[in-house]
N, C-alpha and C positions, 0 to 999 in steps of 0.2 A: 485306710489311710498310711500314705508310705513316713517313713522316721523319719525323711527332712522334712516334710508335711506337718509332723508331728512336733519337731523340735522349730520349727517357726511358730506354730498354736503357743508353746512354749513362751515362746520370746515376747508375743503380743500379749499373754496375760500377763508377765513380768511388766511389760510398759503400762499394760492397764491400771496394775496394780501402786505403781510408782503415782499416775496420776491418782488414783484415789486418796494416796496418802499424804499429798498434798503436793508433790512434785511440777513441777511446769515443763512442756515440753520447748525445748528451744531452735534456733533458728540454725544452728552447729549439728554438724557429724563429727561421729567419732573415726581418730585419723587412721584406727587398725581396720575397723571394718566397714566403715561410713554407716551404720545406724544413728539416728535422729540422737542426740545428748537429752538427758532431762536436768533441772537445777534443783536440788534437792533444799528443803524448807533448811538446811544449813549454810547454803549459797553452793555444795560445792558439785560440779558439773560430771554427772552420770551415764555411764553406757550400760545401758540393759543389757545388750545381746555380748558384750566383753564382762559385762560384772565387775570394772573396776573402773573407780574415781579419773577422770581426763583433766588433766592441768592445761589451760590455753595460756602460751606467751608469745607475746608481743614484739617484733624485733626493733620497733621504735621506742617503747616503754625502756625496754631492754637498755638499751643505750642510753636513752637519757637519766636511767638509774646509772649505768658505768660513767658517763660523763662527773655526774653529780656527785661521785663517789671520790674522781678523780680530780675533782675539783681543788 
């Protein structure tokens, strides 16, 4: 098995472990690596491949917040 295949297996194991621990698979993907994102029990979005929390910002919501703050 090549090191690339071994790395892929490790990522799959990490994803399986997230699911076993109660995380849910979302329809969102990581903006950095395009890997599927998981929603942890805490509500945070997590990328198993990057091993980082992902924050989603929606422009419309952000614009409304700015309008409310400036009003």
